[in-house]
PyMOL Python script that loads the backbone (N, CA, C, O; Angstrom):
from pymol import cmd

cmd.read_pdbstr("""\
ATOM      1  N   MET A   1     -12.403   4.869  -3.021  1.00  0.00           N
ATOM      2  CA  MET A   1     -11.067   5.117  -2.571  1.00  0.00           C
ATOM      3  C   MET A   1     -10.232   4.093  -2.490  1.00  0.00           C
ATOM      4  O   MET A   1     -10.578   2.980  -2.095  1.00  0.00           O
ATOM      5  N   ARG A   2      -9.022   4.410  -2.873  1.00  0.00           N
ATOM      6  CA  ARG A   2      -7.903   3.430  -2.940  1.00  0.00           C
ATOM      7  C   ARG A   2      -7.168   3.581  -1.738  1.00  0.00           C
ATOM      8  O   ARG A   2      -7.156   4.602  -1.050  1.00  0.00           O
ATOM      9  N   SER A   3      -6.501   2.435  -1.488  1.00  0.00           N
ATOM     10  CA  SER A   3      -5.544   2.337  -0.050  1.00  0.00           C
ATOM     11  C   SER A   3      -4.181   2.351  -0.686  1.00  0.00           C
ATOM     12  O   SER A   3      -3.951   2.185  -1.884  1.00  0.00           O
ATOM     13  N   ALA A   4      -3.213   2.596   0.377  1.00  0.00           N
ATOM     14  CA  ALA A   4      -1.883   2.495   0.000  1.00  0.00           C
ATOM     15  C   ALA A   4      -1.022   2.049   1.176  1.00  0.00           C
ATOM     16  O   ALA A   4      -1.268   2.431   2.320  1.00  0.00           O
ATOM     17  N   LEU A   5      -0.009   1.233   0.878  1.00  0.00           N
ATOM     18  CA  LEU A   5       0.926   0.632   1.891  1.00  0.00           C
ATOM     19  C   LEU A   5       1.999   1.567   2.041  1.00  0.00           C
ATOM     20  O   LEU A   5       2.415   2.149   1.039  1.00  0.00           O
ATOM     21  N   MET A   6       2.490   1.781   3.146  1.00  0.00           N
ATOM     22  CA  MET A   6       3.673   2.665   3.503  1.00  0.00           C
ATOM     23  C   MET A   6       4.476   1.937   4.222  1.00  0.00           C
ATOM     24  O   MET A   6       3.968   1.013   4.857  1.00  0.00           O
ATOM     25  N   THR A   7       5.913   2.162   4.308  1.00  0.00           N
ATOM     26  CA  THR A   7       6.892   1.688   5.096  1.00  0.00           C
ATOM     27  C   THR A   7       7.549   2.848   6.034  1.00  0.00           C
ATOM     28  O   THR A   7       7.963   3.927   5.610  1.00  0.00           O
ATOM     29  N   VAL A   8       7.562   2.445   7.303  1.00  0.00           N
ATOM     30  CA  VAL A   8       8.267   3.364   8.387  1.00  0.00           C
ATOM     31  C   VAL A   8       9.390   2.586   8.853  1.00  0.00           C
ATOM     32  O   VAL A   8       9.391   1.368   9.027  1.00  0.00           O
ATOM     33  N   HIS A   9      10.448   3.472   9.062  1.00  0.00           N
ATOM     34  CA  HIS A   9      11.659   2.828   9.753  1.00  0.00           C
ATOM     35  C   HIS A   9      11.624   3.143  11.292  1.00  0.00           C
ATOM     36  O   HIS A   9      11.526   4.322  11.632  1.00  0.00           O
ATOM     37  N   SER A  10      11.694   2.204  12.191  1.00  0.00           N
ATOM     38  CA  SER A  10      11.747   2.456  13.455  1.00  0.00           C
ATOM     39  C   SER A  10      12.746   1.422  14.244  1.00  0.00           C
ATOM     40  O   SER A  10      12.617   0.198  14.275  1.00  0.00           O
ATOM     41  N   GLU A  11      13.800   2.223  14.894  1.00  0.00           N
ATOM     42  CA  GLU A  11      14.863   1.362  15.561  1.00  0.00           C
ATOM     43  C   GLU A  11      14.471   0.927  17.053  1.00  0.00           C
ATOM     44  O   GLU A  11      15.135   0.153  17.742  1.00  0.00           O
ATOM     45  N   HIS A  12      13.302   1.544  17.428  1.00  0.00           N
ATOM     46  CA  HIS A  12      12.889   1.473  18.875  1.00  0.00           C
ATOM     47  C   HIS A  12      11.823   0.259  18.977  1.00  0.00           C
ATOM     48  O   HIS A  12      11.100   0.130  19.965  1.00  0.00           O
ATOM     49  N   GLY A  13      11.794  -0.526  17.988  1.00  0.00           N
ATOM     50  CA  GLY A  13      10.725  -1.779  17.912  1.00  0.00           C
ATOM     51  C   GLY A  13       9.545  -1.157  17.181  1.00  0.00           C
ATOM     52  O   GLY A  13       9.511  -0.018  16.716  1.00  0.00           O
ATOM     53  N   PRO A  14       8.682  -1.979  17.153  1.00  0.00           N
ATOM     54  CA  PRO A  14       7.306  -1.555  16.430  1.00  0.00           C
ATOM     55  C   PRO A  14       6.650  -0.297  17.036  1.00  0.00           C
ATOM     56  O   PRO A  14       6.369  -0.155  18.226  1.00  0.00           O
ATOM     57  N   PRO A  15       6.453   0.564  16.080  1.00  0.00           N
ATOM     58  CA  PRO A  15       5.725   1.755  16.451  1.00  0.00           C
ATOM     59  C   PRO A  15       4.229   1.438  16.741  1.00  0.00           C
ATOM     60  O   PRO A  15       3.649   0.509  16.180  1.00  0.00           O
ATOM     61  N   THR A  16       3.599   2.313  17.704  1.00  0.00           N
ATOM     62  CA  THR A  16       2.159   2.172  17.613  1.00  0.00           C
ATOM     63  C   THR A  16       1.546   2.823  16.456  1.00  0.00           C
ATOM     64  O   THR A  16       2.204   3.516  15.680  1.00  0.00           O
ATOM     65  N   ILE A  17       0.347   2.617  16.336  1.00  0.00           N
ATOM     66  CA  ILE A  17      -0.342   3.161  15.025  1.00  0.00           C
ATOM     67  C   ILE A  17      -0.192   4.788  15.298  1.00  0.00           C
ATOM     68  O   ILE A  17       0.015   5.517  14.328  1.00  0.00           O
ATOM     69  N   GLU A  18      -0.285   5.283  16.474  1.00  0.00           N
ATOM     70  CA  GLU A  18      -0.146   6.684  16.512  1.00  0.00           C
ATOM     71  C   GLU A  18       1.296   7.321  16.362  1.00  0.00           C
ATOM     72  O   GLU A  18       1.458   8.446  15.891  1.00  0.00           O
ATOM     73  N   GLU A  19       2.215   6.604  16.750  1.00  0.00           N
ATOM     74  CA  GLU A  19       3.509   6.743  16.557  1.00  0.00           C
ATOM     75  C   GLU A  19       3.885   6.658  14.900  1.00  0.00           C
ATOM     76  O   GLU A  19       4.667   7.433  14.349  1.00  0.00           O
ATOM     77  N   ALA A  20       3.193   5.595  14.253  1.00  0.00           N
ATOM     78  CA  ALA A  20       3.455   5.632  12.617  1.00  0.00           C
ATOM     79  C   ALA A  20       2.787   6.664  11.997  1.00  0.00           C
ATOM     80  O   ALA A  20       3.271   7.198  11.000  1.00  0.00           O
ATOM     81  N   ALA A  21       1.657   7.034  12.501  1.00  0.00           N
ATOM     82  CA  ALA A  21       0.887   8.259  11.871  1.00  0.00           C
ATOM     83  C   ALA A  21       1.768   9.558  12.206  1.00  0.00           C
ATOM     84  O   ALA A  21       1.986  10.349  11.289  1.00  0.00           O
ATOM     85  N   ARG A  22       2.184   9.758  13.243  1.00  0.00           N
ATOM     86  CA  ARG A  22       2.924  11.005  13.247  1.00  0.00           C
ATOM     87  C   ARG A  22       4.386  10.994  12.480  1.00  0.00           C
ATOM     88  O   ARG A  22       5.012  11.998  12.140  1.00  0.00           O
ATOM     89  N   HIS A  23       4.780   9.618  12.290  1.00  0.00           N
ATOM     90  CA  HIS A  23       6.095   9.449  11.523  1.00  0.00           C
ATOM     91  C   HIS A  23       5.563   9.838   9.994  1.00  0.00           C
ATOM     92  O   HIS A  23       6.309  10.492   9.265  1.00  0.00           O
ATOM     93  N   LEU A  24       4.520   9.503   9.626  1.00  0.00           N
ATOM     94  CA  LEU A  24       3.861   9.783   8.193  1.00  0.00           C
ATOM     95  C   LEU A  24       3.409  11.270   7.945  1.00  0.00           C
ATOM     96  O   LEU A  24       3.375  11.806   6.837  1.00  0.00           O
ATOM     97  N   GLY A  25       3.062  11.863   9.156  1.00  0.00           N
ATOM     98  CA  GLY A  25       2.651  13.198   9.086  1.00  0.00           C
ATOM     99  C   GLY A  25       1.101  13.223   8.843  1.00  0.00           C
ATOM    100  O   GLY A  25       0.580  14.171   8.256  1.00  0.00           O
ATOM    101  N   VAL A  26       0.405  12.198   9.292  1.00  0.00           N
ATOM    102  CA  VAL A  26      -1.051  11.880   8.905  1.00  0.00           C
ATOM    103  C   VAL A  26      -1.806  11.763  10.239  1.00  0.00           C
ATOM    104  O   VAL A  26      -1.193  11.420  11.250  1.00  0.00           O
ATOM    105  N   LYS A  27      -3.075  12.030  10.267  1.00  0.00           N
ATOM    106  CA  LYS A  27      -3.867  11.781  11.507  1.00  0.00           C
ATOM    107  C   LYS A  27      -3.970  10.203  11.653  1.00  0.00           C
ATOM    108  O   LYS A  27      -3.953   9.422  10.702  1.00  0.00           O
ATOM    109  N   THR A  28      -4.074   9.873  12.933  1.00  0.00           N
ATOM    110  CA  THR A  28      -4.196   8.420  13.176  1.00  0.00           C
ATOM    111  C   THR A  28      -5.367   7.969  12.468  1.00  0.00           C
ATOM    112  O   THR A  28      -5.266   6.856  11.951  1.00  0.00           O
ATOM    113  N   SER A  29      -6.419   8.567  12.335  1.00  0.00           N
ATOM    114  CA  SER A  29      -7.604   7.979  11.707  1.00  0.00           C
ATOM    115  C   SER A  29      -7.271   7.603  10.076  1.00  0.00           C
ATOM    116  O   SER A  29      -7.979   6.839   9.420  1.00  0.00           O
ATOM    117  N   ALA A  30      -6.243   8.184   9.630  1.00  0.00           N
ATOM    118  CA  ALA A  30      -5.802   7.886   8.275  1.00  0.00           C
ATOM    119  C   ALA A  30      -5.292   6.468   8.032  1.00  0.00           C
ATOM    120  O   ALA A  30      -5.257   5.974   6.905  1.00  0.00           O
ATOM    121  N   LEU A  31      -4.927   5.882   9.059  1.00  0.00           N
ATOM    122  CA  LEU A  31      -4.308   4.314   9.157  1.00  0.00           C
ATOM    123  C   LEU A  31      -5.495   3.430   9.493  1.00  0.00           C
ATOM    124  O   LEU A  31      -6.420   3.764  10.232  1.00  0.00           O
ATOM    125  N   ASP A  32      -5.374   2.299   8.889  1.00  0.00           N
ATOM    126  CA  ASP A  32      -6.292   1.213   9.028  1.00  0.00           C
ATOM    127  C   ASP A  32      -5.894   0.450  10.302  1.00  0.00           C
ATOM    128  O   ASP A  32      -4.867  -0.228  10.284  1.00  0.00           O
ATOM    129  N   PRO A  33      -6.687   0.530  11.453  1.00  0.00           N
ATOM    130  CA  PRO A  33      -6.228  -0.044  12.532  1.00  0.00           C
ATOM    131  C   PRO A  33      -6.480  -1.691  12.576  1.00  0.00           C
ATOM    132  O   PRO A  33      -6.009  -2.425  13.445  1.00  0.00           O
ATOM    133  N   GLY A  34      -7.217  -2.072  11.600  1.00  0.00           N
ATOM    134  CA  GLY A  34      -7.414  -3.522  11.288  1.00  0.00           C
ATOM    135  C   GLY A  34      -6.080  -4.151  10.817  1.00  0.00           C
ATOM    136  O   GLY A  34      -5.673  -5.233  11.242  1.00  0.00           O
ATOM    137  N   PHE A  35      -5.425  -3.384   9.898  1.00  0.00           N
ATOM    138  CA  PHE A  35      -4.220  -3.859   9.333  1.00  0.00           C
ATOM    139  C   PHE A  35      -3.031  -3.711  10.453  1.00  0.00           C
ATOM    140  O   PHE A  35      -2.270  -4.670  10.579  1.00  0.00           O
ATOM    141  N   GLY A  36      -2.859  -2.672  11.185  1.00  0.00           N
ATOM    142  CA  GLY A  36      -1.908  -2.540  12.258  1.00  0.00           C
ATOM    143  C   GLY A  36      -0.696  -2.129  11.766  1.00  0.00           C
ATOM    144  O   GLY A  36      -0.607  -1.479  10.725  1.00  0.00           O
ATOM    145  N   VAL A  37       0.363  -2.500  12.517  1.00  0.00           N
ATOM    146  CA  VAL A  37       1.822  -2.229  12.088  1.00  0.00           C
ATOM    147  C   VAL A  37       2.349  -3.665  11.800  1.00  0.00           C
ATOM    148  O   VAL A  37       2.246  -4.564  12.635  1.00  0.00           O
ATOM    149  N   VAL A  38       2.838  -3.812  10.748  1.00  0.00           N
ATOM    150  CA  VAL A  38       3.392  -5.030  10.302  1.00  0.00           C
ATOM    151  C   VAL A  38       4.777  -5.050  10.106  1.00  0.00           C
ATOM    152  O   VAL A  38       5.245  -4.311   9.240  1.00  0.00           O
ATOM    153  N   LEU A  39       5.597  -5.858  10.842  1.00  0.00           N
ATOM    154  CA  LEU A  39       7.012  -6.062  10.695  1.00  0.00           C
ATOM    155  C   LEU A  39       7.207  -6.734   9.123  1.00  0.00           C
ATOM    156  O   LEU A  39       6.595  -7.704   8.676  1.00  0.00           O
ATOM    157  N   LEU A  40       8.187  -5.964   8.473  1.00  0.00           N
ATOM    158  CA  LEU A  40       8.559  -6.360   7.208  1.00  0.00           C
ATOM    159  C   LEU A  40       9.893  -6.927   7.059  1.00  0.00           C
ATOM    160  O   LEU A  40      10.163  -7.893   6.346  1.00  0.00           O
ATOM    161  N   ASP A  41      10.756  -6.225   7.819  1.00  0.00           N
ATOM    162  CA  ASP A  41      12.301  -6.708   7.689  1.00  0.00           C
ATOM    163  C   ASP A  41      12.898  -6.361   9.036  1.00  0.00           C
ATOM    164  O   ASP A  41      13.202  -5.181   9.210  1.00  0.00           O
ATOM    165  N   PRO A  42      13.105  -7.227  10.009  1.00  0.00           N
ATOM    166  CA  PRO A  42      13.768  -7.037  11.322  1.00  0.00           C
ATOM    167  C   PRO A  42      15.150  -6.449  11.180  1.00  0.00           C
ATOM    168  O   PRO A  42      15.563  -5.624  11.994  1.00  0.00           O
ATOM    169  N   ASP A  43      15.818  -6.835  10.229  1.00  0.00           N
ATOM    170  CA  ASP A  43      17.307  -6.430   9.994  1.00  0.00           C
ATOM    171  C   ASP A  43      17.298  -4.940   9.682  1.00  0.00           C
ATOM    172  O   ASP A  43      18.216  -4.257  10.137  1.00  0.00           O
ATOM    173  N   LYS A  44      16.404  -4.412   8.992  1.00  0.00           N
ATOM    174  CA  LYS A  44      16.261  -3.011   8.566  1.00  0.00           C
ATOM    175  C   LYS A  44      15.479  -2.269   9.363  1.00  0.00           C
ATOM    176  O   LYS A  44      15.444  -1.046   9.223  1.00  0.00           O
ATOM    177  N   CYS A  45      14.678  -2.968  10.395  1.00  0.00           N
ATOM    178  CA  CYS A  45      13.669  -2.199  11.241  1.00  0.00           C
ATOM    179  C   CYS A  45      12.577  -1.485  10.462  1.00  0.00           C
ATOM    180  O   CYS A  45      12.243  -0.335  10.745  1.00  0.00           O
ATOM    181  N   LEU A  46      12.054  -2.149   9.524  1.00  0.00           N
ATOM    182  CA  LEU A  46      11.016  -1.779   8.637  1.00  0.00           C
ATOM    183  C   LEU A  46       9.749  -2.358   8.988  1.00  0.00           C
ATOM    184  O   LEU A  46       9.654  -3.552   9.271  1.00  0.00           O
ATOM    185  N   TYR A  47       8.508  -1.358   8.983  1.00  0.00           N
ATOM    186  CA  TYR A  47       7.273  -1.739   9.231  1.00  0.00           C
ATOM    187  C   TYR A  47       6.266  -1.108   8.409  1.00  0.00           C
ATOM    188  O   TYR A  47       6.274   0.107   8.212  1.00  0.00           O
ATOM    189  N   SER A  48       5.302  -1.974   7.865  1.00  0.00           N
ATOM    190  CA  SER A  48       4.266  -1.553   7.042  1.00  0.00           C
ATOM    191  C   SER A  48       3.053  -0.981   7.745  1.00  0.00           C
ATOM    192  O   SER A  48       2.785  -1.404   8.869  1.00  0.00           O
ATOM    193  N   VAL A  49       2.332  -0.097   7.201  1.00  0.00           N
ATOM    194  CA  VAL A  49       1.104   0.521   7.695  1.00  0.00           C
ATOM    195  C   VAL A  49       0.123   0.755   6.517  1.00  0.00           C
ATOM    196  O   VAL A  49       0.590   0.959   5.397  1.00  0.00           O
ATOM    197  N   LEU A  50      -1.173   0.735   6.713  1.00  0.00           N
ATOM    198  CA  LEU A  50      -1.999   0.763   5.470  1.00  0.00           C
ATOM    199  C   LEU A  50      -2.727   2.177   5.572  1.00  0.00           C
ATOM    200  O   LEU A  50      -3.481   2.417   6.514  1.00  0.00           O
ATOM    201  N   LEU A  51      -2.499   2.995   4.680  1.00  0.00           N
ATOM    202  CA  LEU A  51      -3.455   4.289   4.508  1.00  0.00           C
ATOM    203  C   LEU A  51      -4.608   4.020   4.109  1.00  0.00           C
ATOM    204  O   LEU A  51      -4.657   3.427   3.032  1.00  0.00           O
ATOM    205  N   GLN A  52      -5.638   4.271   4.649  1.00  0.00           N
ATOM    206  CA  GLN A  52      -7.094   3.964   3.954  1.00  0.00           C
ATOM    207  C   GLN A  52      -7.407   4.627   2.658  1.00  0.00           C
ATOM    208  O   GLN A  52      -8.143   4.162   1.788  1.00  0.00           O
ATOM    209  N   ASP A  53      -6.751   5.798   2.618  1.00  0.00           N
ATOM    210  CA  ASP A  53      -6.837   6.537   1.356  1.00  0.00           C
ATOM    211  C   ASP A  53      -5.495   7.181   0.907  1.00  0.00           C
ATOM    212  O   ASP A  53      -4.818   8.013   1.511  1.00  0.00           O
ATOM    213  N   ALA A  54      -5.258   6.552  -0.391  1.00  0.00           N
ATOM    214  CA  ALA A  54      -3.877   6.662  -0.967  1.00  0.00           C
ATOM    215  C   ALA A  54      -3.644   8.488  -0.925  1.00  0.00           C
ATOM    216  O   ALA A  54      -2.517   8.978  -0.847  1.00  0.00           O
ATOM    217  N   GLU A  55      -4.594   9.116  -0.976  1.00  0.00           N
ATOM    218  CA  GLU A  55      -4.419  10.475  -1.231  1.00  0.00           C
ATOM    219  C   GLU A  55      -3.696  11.005   0.065  1.00  0.00           C
ATOM    220  O   GLU A  55      -3.012  12.027   0.008  1.00  0.00           O
ATOM    221  N   ASP A  56      -3.839  10.373   1.105  1.00  0.00           N
ATOM    222  CA  ASP A  56      -3.233  10.808   2.362  1.00  0.00           C
ATOM    223  C   ASP A  56      -1.663  10.819   2.413  1.00  0.00           C
ATOM    224  O   ASP A  56      -0.977  11.549   3.129  1.00  0.00           O
ATOM    225  N   ALA A  57      -1.149   9.720   1.375  1.00  0.00           N
ATOM    226  CA  ALA A  57       0.234   9.506   1.219  1.00  0.00           C
ATOM    227  C   ALA A  57       0.894  10.567   0.623  1.00  0.00           C
ATOM    228  O   ALA A  57       2.121  10.472   0.630  1.00  0.00           O
ATOM    229  N   LYS A  58       0.342  11.701   0.032  1.00  0.00           N
ATOM    230  CA  LYS A  58       0.952  12.647  -0.694  1.00  0.00           C
ATOM    231  C   LYS A  58       1.905  13.625   0.247  1.00  0.00           C
ATOM    232  O   LYS A  58       1.482  14.233   1.230  1.00  0.00           O
ATOM    233  N   GLY A  59       3.060  13.657  -0.163  1.00  0.00           N
ATOM    234  CA  GLY A  59       4.093  14.259   0.767  1.00  0.00           C
ATOM    235  C   GLY A  59       4.720  13.174   1.747  1.00  0.00           C
ATOM    236  O   GLY A  59       5.874  13.393   2.116  1.00  0.00           O
ATOM    237  N   ALA A  60       4.113  12.080   2.187  1.00  0.00           N
ATOM    238  CA  ALA A  60       4.715  11.397   3.193  1.00  0.00           C
ATOM    239  C   ALA A  60       5.945  10.798   2.848  1.00  0.00           C
ATOM    240  O   ALA A  60       6.802  10.709   3.728  1.00  0.00           O
ATOM    241  N   GLU A  61       6.217  10.295   1.506  1.00  0.00           N
ATOM    242  CA  GLU A  61       7.334   9.711   0.944  1.00  0.00           C
ATOM    243  C   GLU A  61       8.563  10.547   1.277  1.00  0.00           C
ATOM    244  O   GLU A  61       9.647   9.971   1.376  1.00  0.00           O
ATOM    245  N   LYS A  62       8.473  11.848   1.454  1.00  0.00           N
ATOM    246  CA  LYS A  62       9.535  12.634   1.498  1.00  0.00           C
ATOM    247  C   LYS A  62      10.053  12.939   2.803  1.00  0.00           C
ATOM    248  O   LYS A  62      11.027  13.663   3.007  1.00  0.00           O
ATOM    249  N   ARG A  63       9.271  12.279   3.799  1.00  0.00           N
ATOM    250  CA  ARG A  63       9.905  12.230   5.068  1.00  0.00           C
ATOM    251  C   ARG A  63      10.836  11.229   5.465  1.00  0.00           C
ATOM    252  O   ARG A  63      10.727  10.127   4.926  1.00  0.00           O
ATOM    253  N   GLU A  64      11.777  11.420   6.352  1.00  0.00           N
ATOM    254  CA  GLU A  64      13.023  10.700   6.622  1.00  0.00           C
ATOM    255  C   GLU A  64      12.251   9.353   7.329  1.00  0.00           C
ATOM    256  O   GLU A  64      11.301   9.416   8.110  1.00  0.00           O
ATOM    257  N   GLY A  65      12.909   8.143   6.849  1.00  0.00           N
ATOM    258  CA  GLY A  65      12.480   6.909   7.300  1.00  0.00           C
ATOM    259  C   GLY A  65      11.144   6.287   6.767  1.00  0.00           C
ATOM    260  O   GLY A  65      10.603   5.294   7.253  1.00  0.00           O
ATOM    261  N   VAL A  66      10.652   7.072   5.611  1.00  0.00           N
ATOM    262  CA  VAL A  66       9.363   6.753   5.224  1.00  0.00           C
ATOM    263  C   VAL A  66       9.673   6.159   3.635  1.00  0.00           C
ATOM    264  O   VAL A  66      10.562   6.690   2.969  1.00  0.00           O
ATOM    265  N   GLU A  67       9.003   5.210   3.178  1.00  0.00           N
ATOM    266  CA  GLU A  67       8.851   4.907   1.752  1.00  0.00           C
ATOM    267  C   GLU A  67       7.468   4.614   1.335  1.00  0.00           C
ATOM    268  O   GLU A  67       6.631   4.214   2.144  1.00  0.00           O
ATOM    269  N   GLY A  68       7.220   4.798   0.129  1.00  0.00           N
ATOM    270  CA  GLY A  68       5.936   4.467  -0.470  1.00  0.00           C
ATOM    271  C   GLY A  68       5.403   5.600  -1.344  1.00  0.00           C
ATOM    272  O   GLY A  68       6.136   6.515  -1.719  1.00  0.00           O
ATOM    273  N   PRO A  69       4.268   5.526  -1.619  1.00  0.00           N
ATOM    274  CA  PRO A  69       3.299   4.591  -1.409  1.00  0.00           C
ATOM    275  C   PRO A  69       3.434   3.245  -2.294  1.00  0.00           C
ATOM    276  O   PRO A  69       3.876   3.345  -3.439  1.00  0.00           O
ATOM    277  N   PHE A  70       3.099   2.124  -1.830  1.00  0.00           N
ATOM    278  CA  PHE A  70       2.985   0.819  -2.530  1.00  0.00           C
ATOM    279  C   PHE A  70       1.348   0.510  -2.593  1.00  0.00           C
ATOM    280  O   PHE A  70       0.479   0.834  -1.784  1.00  0.00           O
ATOM    281  N   SER A  71       1.237  -0.236  -3.851  1.00  0.00           N
ATOM    282  CA  SER A  71      -0.044  -0.376  -4.062  1.00  0.00           C
ATOM    283  C   SER A  71      -0.551  -1.711  -3.267  1.00  0.00           C
ATOM    284  O   SER A  71       0.340  -2.492  -2.934  1.00  0.00           O
ATOM    285  N   ASN A  72      -1.569  -1.963  -3.013  1.00  0.00           N
ATOM    286  CA  ASN A  72      -2.361  -2.930  -2.149  1.00  0.00           C
ATOM    287  C   ASN A  72      -3.329  -3.791  -2.849  1.00  0.00           C
ATOM    288  O   ASN A  72      -4.456  -3.953  -2.381  1.00  0.00           O
ATOM    289  N   PRO A  73      -2.931  -4.385  -4.004  1.00  0.00           N
ATOM    290  CA  PRO A  73      -3.943  -5.207  -4.631  1.00  0.00           C
ATOM    291  C   PRO A  73      -4.656  -6.251  -3.855  1.00  0.00           C
ATOM    292  O   PRO A  73      -4.074  -6.872  -2.965  1.00  0.00           O
ATOM    293  N   PRO A  74      -6.044  -6.491  -4.198  1.00  0.00           N
ATOM    294  CA  PRO A  74      -6.524  -7.548  -3.402  1.00  0.00           C
ATOM    295  C   PRO A  74      -6.048  -9.025  -3.698  1.00  0.00           C
ATOM    296  O   PRO A  74      -5.709  -9.345  -4.837  1.00  0.00           O
ATOM    297  N   ILE A  75      -6.034  -9.809  -2.771  1.00  0.00           N
ATOM    298  CA  ILE A  75      -5.465 -11.198  -2.741  1.00  0.00           C
ATOM    299  C   ILE A  75      -6.649 -12.072  -2.953  1.00  0.00           C
ATOM    300  O   ILE A  75      -7.627 -11.980  -2.210  1.00  0.00           O
ATOM    301  N   GLY A  76      -6.589 -13.083  -4.135  1.00  0.00           N
ATOM    302  CA  GLY A  76      -7.648 -13.991  -3.942  1.00  0.00           C
ATOM    303  C   GLY A  76      -7.115 -15.165  -4.567  1.00  0.00           C
ATOM    304  O   GLY A  76      -5.924 -15.218  -4.876  1.00  0.00           O
ATOM    305  N   PRO A  77      -7.998 -16.215  -4.797  1.00  0.00           N
ATOM    306  CA  PRO A  77      -7.538 -17.444  -5.508  1.00  0.00           C
ATOM    307  C   PRO A  77      -7.159 -17.264  -6.733  1.00  0.00           C
ATOM    308  O   PRO A  77      -7.570 -16.275  -7.340  1.00  0.00           O
ATOM    309  N   PHE A  78      -6.309 -18.174  -7.335  1.00  0.00           N
ATOM    310  CA  PHE A  78      -5.816 -17.973  -8.617  1.00  0.00           C
ATOM    311  C   PHE A  78      -6.252 -19.568  -9.285  1.00  0.00           C
ATOM    312  O   PHE A  78      -6.050 -20.646  -8.725  1.00  0.00           O
ATOM    313  N   GLY A  79      -6.823 -19.378 -10.472  1.00  0.00           N
ATOM    314  CA  GLY A  79      -7.111 -20.514 -11.227  1.00  0.00           C
ATOM    315  C   GLY A  79      -8.675 -21.127 -10.901  1.00  0.00           C
ATOM    316  O   GLY A  79      -9.542 -20.449 -10.348  1.00  0.00           O
ATOM    317  N   GLN A  80      -8.831 -22.263 -11.263  1.00  0.00           N
ATOM    318  CA  GLN A  80      -9.959 -22.918 -11.111  1.00  0.00           C
ATOM    319  C   GLN A  80      -9.949 -23.697  -9.592  1.00  0.00           C
ATOM    320  O   GLN A  80      -8.948 -24.284  -9.182  1.00  0.00           O
ATOM    321  N   PRO A  81     -11.034 -23.622  -8.937  1.00  0.00           N
ATOM    322  CA  PRO A  81     -10.995 -24.404  -7.591  1.00  0.00           C
ATOM    323  C   PRO A  81     -10.764 -26.151  -7.858  1.00  0.00           C
ATOM    324  O   PRO A  81     -11.163 -26.780  -8.838  1.00  0.00           O
ATOM    325  N   ARG A  82     -10.176 -26.566  -6.943  1.00  0.00           N
ATOM    326  CA  ARG A  82      -9.930 -28.005  -7.142  1.00  0.00           C
ATOM    327  C   ARG A  82     -11.236 -28.755  -6.707  1.00  0.00           C
ATOM    328  O   ARG A  82     -11.856 -28.327  -5.733  1.00  0.00           O
ATOM    329  N   SER A  83     -11.654 -29.798  -7.353  1.00  0.00           N
ATOM    330  CA  SER A  83     -12.682 -30.611  -6.891  1.00  0.00           C
ATOM    331  C   SER A  83     -12.449 -31.639  -5.770  1.00  0.00           C
ATOM    332  O   SER A  83     -13.377 -32.347  -5.379  1.00  0.00           O
TER     333      SER A  83
END
""", "prot")
cmd.dss("prot")
cmd.show_as("cartoon", "prot")
cmd.util.cbc("prot")
cmd.orient("prot")
């Protein structure tokens, strides 16, 4: 299962997980509660949420104030460890 990042626009401050799910048109259980709602750009009122399954993103990008899906590659060390 592949995850996907989505952005939601909220001028009323950070949305709750439940509000973000409604905005995306998905069930609350589709969002990763450990990731939560992350502020991306305060000037544009953009927040990011993580869909646990990228398949749930289908159609969400057509909703007003939603963008994505964006990939969520794993982040790890680069290069050889220093001694």
